[in-house]
N, C-alpha and C positions, 0 to 999 in steps of 0.2 A: 616638568618644562614642557610643553605641546609644542612641535614642532608645523608646520607647514608643509602640508604633500608635495613631495615634491612632481614636477610634469612627466608627461610619460617619456622625453626626450631626455629627463637626467636622468633615469634610468635606465635606459636603453644605454645613454652609454656608460654610466659605471658597470653593466652586464659585460659592454666589448671589455672592460677596462680591464675586469675582472678574469675575463676569457685571455686577455692578448697576456696577462701577468702571469695563468698560470701557462700556454704554448713556450712562453721565453723560458721562465723556468725549468723546465721539461726538457727543453732543445738543449742550455748551455748550464743548467744547474746553477747554483749558490756560488759564493766565491771571487764575484768580480769587479772591477771599477763600477760604480755607477755608473759615471756615464755610460760605459757599452751596454749596462739596464735603458739609457735612456733614451738614447741611440734604439734599440730593437724595438723597444715597446712607443714611440713615436711611428718607426716602422708597417710596426701590425696593426695600429691603428689609424693609418695612414690606408694602410688594406680594404682596413673595416669601413672604408668611405667617409672614414670622418675629417677633422680638422683639428688639426694641431700645429700649438705653439713650442716653440723649446725654448728656457730661458729669458723667459720676459720680464720684464722692468714692468710693477707698475706703479706709476706716483703714486703718494697716499696724502692726507688734505691731514693737518695738523695743527688748530691757533691758528684757521683763515689762508693757512699757508701750504702751496701745495710744494712738498718737497720729489723731484724727480729722481730722486737714489731711491727708491720706498722699499720695497719689497723685491725681490726675484726668486720666480716661481719656478721649476726643473719643466713642467710641462698645464700646459692653459689646453685642454679639451671642447674644441670646437664654442670658444669662452663660453665654457659656464660650469667646467667642472675642471678643480684643480690635482694637480699631481704630483706628492714631491716622491722623490726616488729615496729607498737608500739601502746600504750592502755593508751592513756592521753585523757584530753579533750580539751587540743587544740596541734597543730601541730606548732611546733618551725623555724619557716625558718632555722634558723643553721642546723636541722635537714636535711630538701631539698638540701640547699651547699654540706652536706657531700657525698647525695646519690652521685650527681654531681661529687664532687673530688674522690670518688670509683671508679665511672665509669672508671674517667681519667685516675686513677693510676695501673688501672686494662686492661685497653685496651678496657674492654667489652663495649658494645651496647646498654647495656636493663638494667632498673633497674628495684625497686618497692620502695614505701613508703606506706606501709600498714598502718593504724589506724583501731585498729578493737574497740574502744573506742566511735563510734556515732551508732547515730540510726539505720542510710540507712550506710549500708556496700559501698553502692557507689559515697559515699559523704568520704570516708577514702583510697582510692584508689589511689595512686595519679605515674600517670609514665612516669620516663625521659631514657630522649637518651642520648648518648654522640657522 
Protein backbone atom coordinates (compact mmCIF):
# COMPACT_ATOMS: atom_id res chain seq x y z
CA UNK A 1 0.00 0.00 0.00
CA UNK A 2 1.44 3.36 -1.03
CA UNK A 3 0.71 6.51 0.95
CA UNK A 4 0.51 10.02 -0.35
CA UNK A 5 3.13 12.19 1.28
CA UNK A 6 2.00 14.24 4.23
CA UNK A 7 2.16 18.00 3.89
CA UNK A 8 4.88 19.97 5.64
CA UNK A 9 2.16 21.37 7.91
CA UNK A 10 0.91 17.89 8.88
CA UNK A 11 4.46 16.80 9.68
CA UNK A 12 5.00 19.96 11.77
CA UNK A 13 1.78 19.31 13.71
CA UNK A 14 2.83 15.70 14.27
CA UNK A 15 6.18 16.80 15.73
CA UNK A 16 4.39 19.25 18.03
CA UNK A 17 2.05 16.46 19.22
CA UNK A 18 4.93 14.09 20.00
CA UNK A 19 6.92 16.85 21.73
CA UNK A 20 3.95 17.96 23.83
CA UNK A 21 3.25 14.34 24.83
CA UNK A 22 6.84 13.98 26.07
CA UNK A 23 6.60 17.23 28.05
CA UNK A 24 3.35 16.18 29.72
CA UNK A 25 4.48 12.65 30.51
CA UNK A 26 7.76 13.89 31.98
CA UNK A 27 5.93 16.47 34.07
CA UNK A 28 2.94 14.53 35.48
CA UNK A 29 3.76 10.91 34.65
CA UNK A 30 1.48 7.96 33.91
CA UNK A 31 -1.64 6.69 35.64
CA UNK A 32 -3.96 9.69 35.59
CA UNK A 33 -7.38 10.02 33.96
CA UNK A 34 -7.59 10.48 30.20
CA UNK A 35 -9.36 13.84 30.64
CA UNK A 36 -6.33 15.21 32.50
CA UNK A 37 -4.03 14.31 29.61
CA UNK A 38 -6.57 15.72 27.14
CA UNK A 39 -6.63 19.09 28.93
CA UNK A 40 -2.84 19.18 29.29
CA UNK A 41 -2.23 18.19 25.66
CA UNK A 42 -4.70 20.82 24.48
CA UNK A 43 -2.88 23.42 26.58
CA UNK A 44 0.60 22.43 25.32
CA UNK A 45 -0.50 22.43 21.68
CA UNK A 46 -2.19 25.81 22.03
CA UNK A 47 1.00 27.16 23.64
CA UNK A 48 2.75 25.98 20.45
CA UNK A 49 0.35 28.15 18.45
CA UNK A 50 -1.94 25.39 17.19
CA UNK A 51 -5.72 25.45 17.01
CA UNK A 52 -7.08 22.52 19.03
CA UNK A 53 -10.68 21.41 19.40
CA UNK A 54 -11.75 18.97 22.13
CA UNK A 55 -14.46 16.31 21.97
CA UNK A 56 -15.36 17.13 18.38
CA UNK A 57 -18.48 15.49 16.99
CA UNK A 58 -18.12 14.64 13.31
CA UNK A 59 -21.27 13.68 11.39
CA UNK A 60 -21.02 10.63 9.18
CA UNK A 61 -22.59 9.89 5.82
CA UNK A 62 -24.11 6.47 5.30
CA UNK A 63 -26.45 5.30 2.58
CA UNK A 64 -27.08 8.88 1.48
CA UNK A 65 -28.06 10.01 4.98
CA UNK A 66 -26.10 12.26 7.33
CA UNK A 67 -26.01 11.13 10.94
CA UNK A 68 -25.05 13.93 13.32
CA UNK A 69 -24.35 11.56 16.21
CA UNK A 70 -21.41 10.14 14.31
CA UNK A 71 -17.83 10.23 15.51
CA UNK A 72 -16.43 11.86 18.61
CA UNK A 73 -12.78 12.79 18.37
CA UNK A 74 -10.79 13.48 21.54
CA UNK A 75 -8.74 16.19 19.85
CA UNK A 76 -8.67 17.70 16.37
CA UNK A 77 -5.57 19.79 15.68
CA UNK A 78 -5.67 22.51 13.01
CA UNK A 79 -8.59 20.59 11.41
CA UNK A 80 -5.88 18.26 10.02
CA UNK A 81 -4.76 15.74 12.66
CA UNK A 82 -6.80 13.46 14.94
CA UNK A 83 -5.61 12.50 18.42
CA UNK A 84 -7.18 9.76 20.51
CA UNK A 85 -6.00 9.72 24.11
CA UNK A 86 -5.86 6.69 26.38
CA UNK A 87 -4.57 6.00 29.86
CA UNK A 88 -4.72 2.22 30.08
CA UNK A 89 -2.42 -0.69 30.88
CA UNK A 90 -2.91 -2.31 27.48
CA UNK A 91 -4.07 -0.81 24.19
CA UNK A 92 -7.03 -2.62 22.68
CA UNK A 93 -6.52 -3.36 18.95
CA UNK A 94 -10.07 -2.09 18.38
CA UNK A 95 -8.85 1.43 19.23
CA UNK A 96 -6.24 1.19 16.48
CA UNK A 97 -8.94 0.13 14.01
CA UNK A 98 -11.12 2.95 15.33
CA UNK A 99 -8.60 5.67 14.56
CA UNK A 100 -8.04 4.25 11.07
CA UNK A 101 -11.82 4.35 10.53
CA UNK A 102 -11.93 7.93 11.84
CA UNK A 103 -9.26 8.93 9.33
CA UNK A 104 -11.15 7.30 6.47
CA UNK A 105 -14.50 8.80 7.45
CA UNK A 106 -13.10 12.32 7.90
CA UNK A 107 -10.81 12.17 4.87
CA UNK A 108 -7.87 13.24 7.04
CA UNK A 109 -4.40 11.80 6.53
CA UNK A 110 -2.79 11.68 9.98
CA UNK A 111 -3.85 10.46 13.40
CA UNK A 112 -2.27 9.59 16.72
CA UNK A 113 -3.28 7.13 19.40
CA UNK A 114 -1.47 8.20 22.57
CA UNK A 115 -1.50 6.04 25.69
CA UNK A 116 -0.09 8.00 28.62
CA UNK A 117 -0.19 5.03 31.02
CA UNK A 118 3.25 3.71 30.06
CA UNK A 119 6.68 3.95 31.76
CA UNK A 120 8.21 5.44 28.57
CA UNK A 121 5.94 7.68 26.49
CA UNK A 122 7.71 6.68 23.27
CA UNK A 123 6.07 3.27 23.74
CA UNK A 124 2.66 4.90 24.09
CA UNK A 125 2.61 6.95 20.88
CA UNK A 126 1.22 5.32 17.73
CA UNK A 127 1.03 7.21 14.44
CA UNK A 128 -1.52 6.28 11.79
CA UNK A 129 -1.84 7.28 8.14
CA UNK A 130 -4.82 7.19 5.84
